[in-house]
N, C-alpha and C positions, 0 to 999 in steps of 0.2 A: 652302384646303380646309386638314385640318388631319395629315400628318401621321405618327402613331402612327408607326410602326416609326421614328422617325431617335432619341425619345426610350425605347420600348420595343420596342424590338428578336425577343423573347418573346411579344408580342400576337397568336393569331392566327388572331383574329375580330371582328367588330366592326356595330355598326349605323349608317349610314348615309343618307341622302337623295342622290337622284340627283340633282346639277346642271344634265348636258349630257347629248345622247350625240351625233354627229354620224357619218361617216365614218369617223373612225379611232377612234372608242373612245365611252366611259363613262366620264364626269366622278360625282365623287362629293364633299361635304362634310368626308367623310375619311376615312382607310384609313389598316387597315391592309398592303399591297400596297407590294412596294420596284419602283422605277422603274428598268428595264436602267441604270447609271451603273456609272463605275468601277471599267468593270472585271468588274462584278458583273451577269448577268443579271437579271430585271427577274420576278415572283413569277409564278404560275401561280396558278388556284381552282377555286373559284364566288364570284357570288351571287345568292343566294337569295329572290325575291320570291314572293313574298302565292300567284300562280299556277305554280310550276313552278323553275326556276333552271340561269342562266346559267354556261356552262363558260367563266372567264379563263384564253388561254394565254398573254397574254405580258399586260407591263406594263410604259410609256413614258413619260416623259419629253414632257411640250407644249410649244408654245413660250413660257407662258404663266409661266417661273420656274417656283424646284425645287420649287416649291408645287403645278405643274401637272401631277398624278399623270389618263394615259390610262390604263384598261383592257378591252386589248382582247379580243372573246368572240368564241368560236369561228363561222366559217362558218358562215351561218341561223341563230343563232339568234336567237330571237323576242327584240329588244330593249327593256325598258327606258324610260317618260317621264320628266322630267324631273317631281322633285319624288313620285316613286316611292318606299315603303322601302326598304329593303334590308338583308339581313348577309349581312356578308363576311366571308371564311376564305382563309390560301390552303392548298396545300401542303406542311405543317407539314416533316417531311422532308429536304422540296427545298427547306425555307429554310435549313435546321438544319445541314445539310451547305455550305452555303454560306456562312455563319455560322463553321461550323472552320476548311473554309480562308481564305474574308476574313483571319482575325488573322491562316492561317497564312501565306500571303504575308507581314504583318509583321512577325511574327519572321523568316521569309527577308528582310527587308529591311535585316534586322538583326547575321542570317548575312554577309553578301555583300555585301564592300565595292564601291561605285563607287553613278552613278546608274542609276533604271530609266528607263528605250527604251519599255516596253509590257508587260499584263498581260494574261491573262487565269482567271475564275476560272468554278470547273464543280463539279455535285452530282463528279463521279470525279475529274479532274486541271482542277490550276492553272495555268499559266505563268507567268515572270514574265520578262522581257527588264533584264538588267544590262548598263552600257559600262563596262565592265573592259578593263585589261590584258589585252595578248593571249597568257599562261597559262592556263591548264587549270583549272578550280575541278576540287580530285575535292572529285564526289559521298559517297564514304562519309563522308570530315568532315563535309561542310555535311550530311546524318539524322546524325547526334550532334550535335551543337550545337545544331542544329531541337528532336531528340532530347529532349533535359539543358534548355533554354526551356519544353516545354512538361513538360513532370514537374513542374518547379516551383510548375509551379499558382497561375503572379500574376496579378495580379489586371486584368480592365479594363478602360474607360471610356470618358466621352468628356467636353469639356470642349468651355468656346466664349473666341474669342478677342477681342478686334478687329481688323479692316478694319485699320488702323491700326498692329493689335499683330502681325496676318500681314503687314504693307508691312513691319513693324525686322525680320521676324526671319524670309530666305525658307531660312536653311540648313535651317525646315521638313520644306520642300518636296522628295521626296524623283526621285518621278516626274516626268522631262522631256516626258512626253506627254498625262499633265492635270493643268491648270492647278486647284489651288482658287480654290472658285466665290466668289467679290466682289461687291461693291453692295448689301448686304441688309443692311451695318450688320457682320456677325458674320460668322466661321468655324470649324467645328466638326473638332476635333484627338480621332484617337484614340489612345489613353494605354496603351499597355501597359509596366505600372510597373517603371520603370530598367529599357530595355527597346526599348520604336521609342513616338517621341511628332513625329503629322504628321499634316495636314488628310485626315483620310476621310468620306465620307458615307454612304457602307456601312453594314451591320445586321454582329455579330460576337458571338461567348458573353465571356461576363462573368470567364470564369477563361480561363487555354489548356489550367488538363488539360484541361478539355471538349473540345480538338480533336483527343485522341485520337492516337495515333504513327502518321507520316506515313514515305514513303517517298520517296526521289528519287528519281527512277525515268531521267531521264537528263538528260542536256547538250550544247545543240547550240553547234554554232556560227552562228551568224545577221550574220556580218560582222568588219572586220577587227579589233575590239572592243567587236560587241555578244556576247554568250552568254547561253544562255534553259536557267535549268533548268524539269525542271518536275517536281511533284512530285503525290502519291496520297495517299488519307487511306490504310490499315494494313488495314482490316479485314477 
């Protein structure tokens, strides 16, 4: 399967061929739908066929490796057959909010010291949990630094390194709860130029200015040294 979303997060639709259908959902030979992973929800959207369209209510990873993507149809949908041509289209507004939020999470990593113990991206609110000392974090100071990084309109890009290069640079990994996928020979890095560089398979905007202003909604204590920082898009 060709994961178009991995090379072009702005691709909203593509033509494809159904390769398999089972009780989990529909597999295609290529797709723009991002499968849930790394704290980012799976895409929703539609698959259009000659006889109508199928609403896709989620996209998840299969068991056949990182390129095994399953499109989950709404309950009761009439399913296609292997070999059928389809056109897939994602819910772009929802995806774009996830892209803005996911990129903002990388900026938050640069602002807050300490390793990341967990996180979740949403279209309205997102959060990261940090393993930091007991002293409280300053909500206003974090918001100010985040919005300064956003306003700088810094380029955001991806690059690839080999599994061996990744093993030699363990300090690139900020997230304790999610390990970078290895075994395929290479690892994808997200680079916010001069700000943050770490393994990530998600979708992101091209420049930080595209995120727009954010608010730090709250900071919660979730354990002896675990602090949860929740942010929201400000519009």
